[in-house]
C-alpha positions in Angstrom: 12.2 4.5 46.5 14.0 7.7 47.1 16.4 7.5 44.0 14.0 5.6 41.7 14.7 6.8 38.1 18.3 7.7 38.8 20.8 5.8 36.6 24.4 5.5 37.9 27.2 4.2 35.8 29.7 2.7 38.2 33.4 2.4 37.1 34.6 1.8 40.7 36.2 -1.3 42.2 37.6 -2.7 45.5 36.0 -0.7 48.3 35.5 3.1 48.6 33.7 3.6 45.3 31.6 0.4 45.5 30.5 1.4 49.0 29.4 4.8 47.6 27.4 3.2 44.8 25.9 0.6 47.0 24.4 3.3 49.2 22.8 4.8 46.0 21.6 1.4 44.9 20.1 0.7 48.3 18.1 3.9 48.0 16.6 2.9 44.7 19.1 4.1 42.1 19.8 1.8 39.1 23.5 1.1 39.4 25.3 -0.4 36.4 28.7 -1.8 37.5 31.2 -2.0 34.7 34.0 -4.5 35.1 36.9 -5.8 33.2 35.8 -8.9 31.1 38.8 -11.0 32.1 39.0 -10.5 35.9 36.2 -8.2 37.0 36.5 -6.3 40.3 39.7 -7.6 42.0 37.8 -8.3 45.2 35.8 -11.0 43.5 38.8 -13.2 44.3 39.1 -12.2 48.0 37.3 -13.6 51.0 35.9 -16.6 49.1 33.3 -18.7 51.0 32.5 -22.4 50.7 29.7 -21.6 48.2 32.2 -20.2 45.8 31.3 -16.5 46.1 33.4 -13.7 47.5 31.7 -12.3 50.6 34.1 -9.3 50.4 32.5 -8.5 47.0 29.1 -9.2 48.3 29.6 -6.7 51.1 29.7 -3.7 48.7 27.8 -4.7 45.6 24.3 -5.7 46.3 21.4 -4.1 44.4 23.7 -3.6 41.3 23.7 -4.8 37.7 27.0 -6.0 36.3 28.3 -5.7 32.7 31.7 -6.4 31.4 33.4 -3.9 29.1 37.0 -3.6 27.8 37.5 0.1 28.2 40.9 -0.1 26.5 39.1 -0.8 23.2 37.4 1.8 21.0 34.3 -0.3 20.9 34.2 -0.5 24.7 34.6 3.2 25.0 31.8 3.8 22.5 29.5 1.6 24.5 30.4 3.6 27.6 29.5 6.8 25.8 26.1 5.4 24.9 25.5 4.4 28.5 26.6 7.8 29.8 24.1 9.5 27.5 21.4 7.7 29.4 22.9 8.2 32.9 22.5 10.7 35.7 25.7 9.9 37.6 29.1 8.5 36.8 31.4 7.3 39.7 35.0 6.3 39.4 37.9 5.7 41.8 40.7 5.7 39.3 43.9 7.5 39.9 43.7 11.2 38.8 44.2 11.7 35.1 43.1 8.2 34.1 39.6 9.4 33.1 41.2 12.1 30.9 43.5 9.6 29.2 40.5 7.4 28.5 38.7 10.3 26.8 36.2 10.8 29.7 37.5 13.9 31.4 35.1 16.6 32.7 34.9 18.5 29.3 34.3 15.3 27.4 31.6 14.2 29.8 29.9 17.5 29.5 29.7 17.0 25.7 28.2 13.6 26.1 25.6 14.7 28.7 25.7 18.3 30.0 23.7 17.6 33.2 25.7 14.5 34.1 27.1 14.4 37.7 30.6 12.9 37.8 32.1 11.7 41.1 35.8 10.9 41.7 36.8 9.0 44.8 40.5 9.5 45.2 43.4 8.9 47.5 44.6 12.5 47.9 42.4 14.6 45.6 42.4 15.5 41.9 45.4 17.7 42.1 48.2 18.9 44.5 51.6 17.5 45.3 50.4 14.0 46.3 47.6 13.6 43.7 49.5 11.0 41.6 50.4 8.8 44.5 48.6 5.5 45.1 46.8 5.2 48.4 44.9 2.6 50.4 43.2 2.8 53.8 46.3 2.2 55.9 48.2 5.0 54.2 45.2 7.4 54.6 44.9 6.6 58.3 48.6 7.3 58.7 48.8 10.5 56.6 45.6 12.1 57.8 46.6 12.4 61.4 44.0 9.8 62.4 46.5 7.1 63.3 48.6 9.5 65.4 45.7 9.9 67.9 44.6 6.3 67.9 46.0 3.8 70.5 47.6 3.9 73.9 49.9 6.7 75.0 52.9 4.3 75.6 52.3 2.4 72.4 53.0 3.2 68.7 50.2 4.8 66.6 47.4 2.3 65.8 45.1 1.8 62.8 41.4 1.3 63.2 40.6 -2.3 62.2 37.8 -1.6 59.7 39.0 0.2 56.4 37.5 3.3 57.7 38.9 5.8 55.2 37.3 3.9 52.4 34.0 3.8 54.2 34.0 7.4 55.1 35.2 8.6 51.7 32.6 6.5 50.0 29.9 7.8 52.3 31.0 11.4 51.6 30.9 10.7 47.9 27.3 9.5 48.1 26.4 12.6 50.1 28.0 14.8 47.6 26.2 13.1 44.7 22.9 13.5 46.5 23.6 17.2 47.0 24.6 17.6 43.3 21.3 15.9 42.3 19.4 18.4 44.3 21.3 21.3 42.7 20.7 19.8 39.2 17.0 19.7 39.9 17.2 23.4 40.7 19.6 24.6 38.0 19.6 21.8 35.3 23.4 21.7 35.6 25.7 18.8 36.1 28.6 19.0 38.5 31.9 17.2 39.4 32.1 15.8 43.0 35.4 14.7 44.5 36.3 13.1 47.8 39.7 11.8 49.0 40.5 9.1 51.5 43.0 11.3 53.4 40.7 14.4 53.5 37.9 12.2 54.8 40.0 10.9 57.6 41.3 14.4 58.5 37.7 15.6 58.7 37.0 13.0 61.3 39.5 14.6 63.7 36.7 17.1 64.4 37.2 18.7 67.9 40.8 17.3 68.1 41.8 19.4 65.2 39.8 22.4 66.6 41.6 22.1 69.9 44.9 22.0 68.1 44.0 25.1 66.1 43.1 26.9 69.3 46.1 25.9 71.5 48.8 24.6 69.2 49.1 21.5 71.3 49.3 18.1 69.7 46.6 15.7 70.9 47.9 12.7 72.8 46.9 9.1 72.4 44.6 8.2 75.3 43.6 4.6 74.5 40.1 4.0 75.6 40.0 7.2 77.7 38.4 10.3 76.1 40.7 13.0 74.8 38.9 15.7 76.8 36.4 14.1 79.2 36.9 12.0 82.4 35.9 9.5 83.6 35.2 7.8 80.2 36.3 4.4 79.0 36.3 0.7 79.8 36.0 -0.4 83.4 36.6 -3.8 85.0 33.5 -5.6 86.3 33.6 -9.0 88.0 33.2 -10.9 84.8 34.6 -8.6 82.1 34.7 -5.0 80.9 31.9 -2.5 80.6 32.0 0.7 78.5 30.9 3.8 80.5 30.7 7.2 78.9 29.6 10.0 81.3 30.9 12.8 79.1 29.8 15.8 81.2 29.3 16.8 84.8 25.6 15.9 84.8 26.3 12.3 83.7 29.3 12.1 86.1 27.1 12.9 89.1 24.5 10.4 87.9 27.3 7.8 87.6 28.8 8.2 91.1 25.3 8.2 92.6 24.5 5.0 90.8 27.7 3.5 92.0 27.0 4.7 95.5 30.2 6.7 95.5 28.6 10.0 96.6 31.6 10.8 98.7 33.5 11.6 95.5 31.4 14.7 95.1 33.5 16.3 97.8 36.9 15.4 96.4 38.6 18.6 95.3 40.5 16.9 92.5 37.3 15.6 90.9 35.2 18.8 91.1 35.4 19.7 87.4 35.9 17.8 84.2 39.2 19.5 83.7 40.4 18.3 87.1 39.0 14.8 86.6 40.8 14.6 83.3 44.1 15.8 84.9 43.6 13.1 87.6 41.9 10.5 85.5 44.2 7.7 86.8 42.9 8.4 90.3 39.2 8.6 89.3 39.5 5.5 87.2 41.0 3.6 90.1 38.1 4.7 92.4 35.5 3.5 89.8 37.3 0.2 89.0 37.5 -0.7 92.7 33.7 -0.4 92.9 32.7 -1.8 89.6 34.8 -5.0 90.1 32.5 -6.0 92.9 29.6 -6.9 90.6 29.1 -8.5 87.1 28.5 -6.5 83.9 24.8 -7.2 83.9 24.3 -5.7 87.3 26.0 -2.4 86.3 24.3 -2.2 82.9 20.9 -2.5 84.6 21.8 0.0 87.3 23.4 2.6 85.0 20.6 2.4 82.5 18.1 3.2 85.2 20.3 6.1 86.2 20.5 7.3 82.6 24.2 6.9 82.3 25.4 5.9 78.8 27.0 2.4 79.0 27.2 -0.9 77.3 28.9 -4.3 77.1 31.9 -4.8 74.7 30.4 -7.3 72.2 32.2 -9.5 69.7 30.7 -10.0 66.3 28.9 -13.2 67.3 27.3 -11.4 70.3 26.5 -8.3 68.1 24.3 -10.3 65.8 22.6 -12.1 68.6 21.9 -8.9 70.4 18.1 -8.1 70.6 18.5 -4.5 69.4 20.7 -5.5 66.4 18.0 -8.1 65.5 15.3 -5.5 65.9 17.2 -3.1 63.6 17.6 -5.9 61.0 21.3 -5.4 60.7 21.8 -9.0 59.5 19.9 -10.0 56.4 19.7 -13.3 54.5 19.4 -13.2 50.7 19.2 -15.8 48.0 21.7 -15.7 45.2 20.5 -17.5 42.0 23.7 -19.4 41.5 25.4 -19.4 45.0 22.5 -20.0 47.4 21.8 -18.2 50.7 24.2 -15.6 52.0 24.1 -13.2 54.9 24.8 -9.5 54.4 24.7 -6.4 56.6 21.4 -4.6 56.9 20.7 -0.9 56.1 22.1 1.8 58.4 19.6 4.4 57.2 16.0 3.7 58.0 13.2 5.4 55.9 9.7 5.5 57.3 7.6 5.2 54.1 9.9 3.6 51.5 12.5 1.5 53.3 15.6 0.2 51.6 15.3 -3.3 50.3 17.6 -5.8 48.7 16.0 -6.2 45.3 19.1 -7.7 43.6 21.7 -10.0 45.1 25.4 -9.1 44.4 25.7 -9.9 40.6 27.8 -12.5 38.9 30.4 -11.0 36.5 28.6 -9.8 33.4 25.3 -11.1 34.5 23.4 -8.2 32.9 25.4 -7.8 29.7 22.6 -8.7 27.3 19.8 -6.8 29.1 21.8 -3.6 29.5 23.3 -3.5 26.0 19.9 -4.2 24.5 18.5 -1.3 26.4 21.0 1.1 24.6 20.1 -0.3 21.2 22.5 -3.2 20.5 21.1 -6.2 18.8 21.6 -9.8 20.0 23.9 -10.4 17.0 26.1 -7.4 17.9 26.2 -8.4 21.5 27.3 -12.0 20.5 30.0 -10.5 18.3 31.3 -8.3 21.1 31.4 -11.3 23.4 33.3 -13.4 20.9 36.0 -10.6 20.5 36.1 -10.2 24.4 35.0 -6.6 24.2 32.4 -7.7 26.8 
């Protein structure tokens, strides 16, 4: 696989960091997840299912090995040093400064292994006025500007339902690690990579930020309408809503022809995208009046023939019964050795020659203690003694 031979020591927990390291594990990296001996990753206790396993934990920790290690103890830290001496990548999502206090700051890591790549997934960054603050997804969505543009114009700012800042920051962290590995292959040098939840969400503002830079005008919340294009959004069919996204003049003309609304071509207030956006309530009313006359399936078929981007609004049950979702294998069933069958999401990245596979189910706490510690030279007797003293 793409990352075969890469060893990742994973000190992360909860969501952003585990999402990052799961990407690396899915692409073939050996990920060794280090957890507290008493409680493990806190999300092991969230979202518990009837078979006794946390599906929250399972969502972000497949393809990993798990060892337990008390990093408050000198013995635990020494074991971590031995592991790092064999590793290519270290990932943590501690608050800034914690790694230094533990004795694993950047300079210390360079002494352990000069070409080690160290990645920090943070709330606000490693330094700056907010660096020491705690942060979670909701705070990042609020402070990044993302929440300010999400929702309806006459309603308060709205969060996105999935924990998107964790997912984006974790994805960026994986991307940064891959770039650092390429650089290391060229230079032989390690590197420190840092992402922040808030930065990640601010970067998602994309053209909204660029438009603000150019005009000084704050973007408004537009609900399901596009911030710059019109028509664009959810429209009422006879049996529900259909998403239609004709984001430029070419698609707009295809849309009105497919709807048999050719007379709208001559309406002065709809001649350009800028005019349609200014008069979007009018154009939306025209479209809704027509679309309400037929069911969703009629319009999906007609608009697809015309080449207009469109789709049904699916709930999760419908998503995983959808033929394209099934074709893309976005729902996979795996067997856990102690908890039975469980379903997890499939892989969003498809490789032609060496596809991602689930070669390990999400691990039980400390499932790989003996194997991993023996690999770095500890004897069975030493491992048993560490377990008895709750170092592992």
